[in-house]
N, C-alpha and C positions, 0 to 999 in steps of 0.2 A: 500446387496446393494453395488455394487462395485463403487468406486469413480474414476473419470477420471479427468485429469488436461489438460488444453489447453491454449496455448498462442495466439490463433487465435481470434482476436476481433470480427470476423464475427459470432462466436458462443455465444458471450456475450449477455445477456438479459438486455439491458440498462434501461428498465422500472423497472425491479426488482432492479437493482443496485441503481437507483435513489431513489426508495422507501426506501432502506436500509440506504443510506448515508444521505438522508434528515432528518432522525430521529436519527442520531448519535450526540454525544456531540461535535465532532470536525467539523461538517459541517451542523448544523441544518438549514433546510429550503433551502438548496442549490438547484439551478434550474437544471432541466434535461439537459439543454444545457451546463452548466458548468461541470456537471458530465461527459457527453460524451466527451466534449472537453478535459478535464483533462486526461481521459483514452487514447484518440486518440493521444495526444501529449506526452504521457509518453514514456520512452525508451522501456519498456516491461511490459506487463500485463499478469497475470495468472488468470484463472478461475477454480473453482472446480465445477464438475458436477456429479449428481447422476441420473442415468436413463435419461440423456439428459437435466435435469433441473438444472439451476444454483443454487448452494448452497453456493458459496463463491467467493471472488475475492481479488486481491491485485495488486499493481502496483509499478514499480520502475522508478525513474528518476536518470539518471547517465551520466557521461562523458565517461563511460565504461573503465576508466583507474584508476583514483585516488579516485573518490567519487561516492557513491550511496545513494539514499534516498528511503526508503520503505514507501509507503503511502496507505491509504484506505484499510487496511487489514480488511476484514469483512467476517464472516461466519453466515449463517442463524441460528437462535436460535435453531432450531430442530436438527442441525448437529454439535453443539458445543461440546467441550470436547472429540474430536476424533482425535486431532492432525492435523486438516485440515489447520488451520492458519499457524502453524509452517511449515508444508510441502509446502505451497504456498511460504512462504518466502525463504525456502531452495531452492525451484525450481528456483525462481528469481535469487538468489545469485549464483547458480551453472549453470545457463544457459550459453551456449557458448558465447553469446553476452556480458555477464556481468561477466564471470568467472575471468577475470583479474582485476576487480575493487578491489582496496585495502581497502578503508575505507567505512563502511556502517553506516547509522544512521536511526533512526525512532523515533517517538514520541508516547508515550502511557501513559494513566492515570492509568490503572489498569491491564495491561496484561504483566507485567514484566516477570512472570514465563513462559509465552509462548516463549519468545525470548531469555532468558538467556541461554538455552541449545545450542543455535546457536552462542553463543559468545557475545551477546549484554550485555552491562553493563551500569549502571548509569554513566553519564559523570563525569570523575575524577575531572576536574577543570571547573565547570560551568561558571566561570568568563571569560573563553575564548570563550564561545558560545554566539553569539548575534543574535537577530532577529529583523526585522523591521515590526512593526504592522501597521504603517501608512505611506504608500508610498508617500503621499502628502508632507511629510516633506522632503523627498529626492528630490522631484521635485522642491521644493522651497528653498533648502539650498543655502547659499551664495557660 
């Protein structure tokens, strides 16, 4: 079963992708519309395919210069432990449109070993990293 990788969103099976992401710990219950919008508005997406069937995907959001964020890396359970997730991230980071991007980040609960060989590590000083969980606070700040 040879694997193929594609950056062409026309090849992506968004019904399958939605089914995967709606059942993950990071986006439970996400709507089909939000999944498709997120992919279409990302800087670059990659899909993994086996015999034309989508078996994985990942996406990158980046300014293409200084910062890149890897999101929604997912591989169908039947195809895991074959290096597909790592290869998709490698392909995103090495794509001509993103090759000059300096700093990359991603979030994971349990896949550290997948990304460490690509140079990812736990944040050295987490006090420098901030996140806004409630946008209404920003909208109502003095």
